[in-house]
N, C-alpha and C positions, 0 to 999 in steps of 0.2 A: 464829318469822313464820312458817315453812312449814307447821309445822303448824296456825297457822292458817287461814291458809288454803287445805290441805290439806283439816282441816275443814268448813270454809266453804264450800267446793267440794262435799264429799261430804251437807254437810248440805241443800243448794240442791239436789243432784240428789235425794237423798231425800224431801224435801219435795214436790219437783217428783213424784215419785211416787205419793205417797200422796195428792198431792190427787188424781192424776188416778184412781187406785183400780181397780177392775176394770174401769174402760171405755179404760183406757190401752192404744192399737196399740203393735206390735212398733216403729211408725215411730215414736211418740211416743217411746217408750223409748229405740230408739237416739238422737233430738235429744237427751234430757233427757241422755244421757251424753256424747253430743257436746259439748253444754254445757260440763259439769263436767269433760270434759276440758281443753276450752277454758279454762276459769275456773284450774284446776292449771297448765296451761300457761305461764299470764300471770301467775299467783302466783309459780311459780319462777323466770321470768323478770325480775319486780320482785324477788324477792330476792338474784338474783345482782348486779343492777345497785346495790341496797342495799348486798350486801357488796364491789364494786369501789369504790361511792363512800367507805364506809368505810375500806378499804385506802387509798384517795387522801389521805382525810382523815388517817392514821395520817404517812404519809409525809408531807403538807403539815406536821405539828407538830414533828416533827421536822427540816424542814427550817427550819423560826421559829425551834426550840429553836437551832440551830447558829447561824444567824444573830445571834438573841440574842448567844449567847455569845461570838463575834465581837466584836459591835457592845460586849460588854461589855471584851473584852480591848483594843479600841482606844480605848474611853474612859479607861483604865487606864494605857495608853501615855500618853495628850496628856495623862493628868494630872498622868505621872511628866515629862514633858516640860516643862510647863507651868510644875514646881516645881525645875529643873533651872537652868529660862530664868531663874526668879525669885531665883536663887542666883547667878547668873554675871551679871543686874544687878550684885547685890550687892559681886561681887566688883570688876566694872568701877568703878562707884562708890569703892569704896575705893580701887583703883587709881588711878583721877582724882584721888582728893583728896589722894595720896600727892604725883601727880607735880604738883598745883596747887602744895603746898606745897615742892615738891623736892627730894622723902627718896627712897631707892631703898632696894629690898628689903633 
């Protein structure tokens, strides 16, 4: 991106100089150079902002992946608890049936 922006700025400056040809004054050349410098500074600033956004997106992705793993772990724990509850209900039902019949362990 930086190379493209730099090339674009330089192309613009050179194009402006070419259009002005031999009739460009020193002030015109200085104005064109200042415009090119401003364009380059803006492009560098945009590149910096894009890099920061990319870094923030990477951090957000890592956080999301961690949250997803935590959710999967929680679901696995809930599934185990549900299975244990099912087993406990079956054991209670069996004990209740034995109690109803008057049986002992």
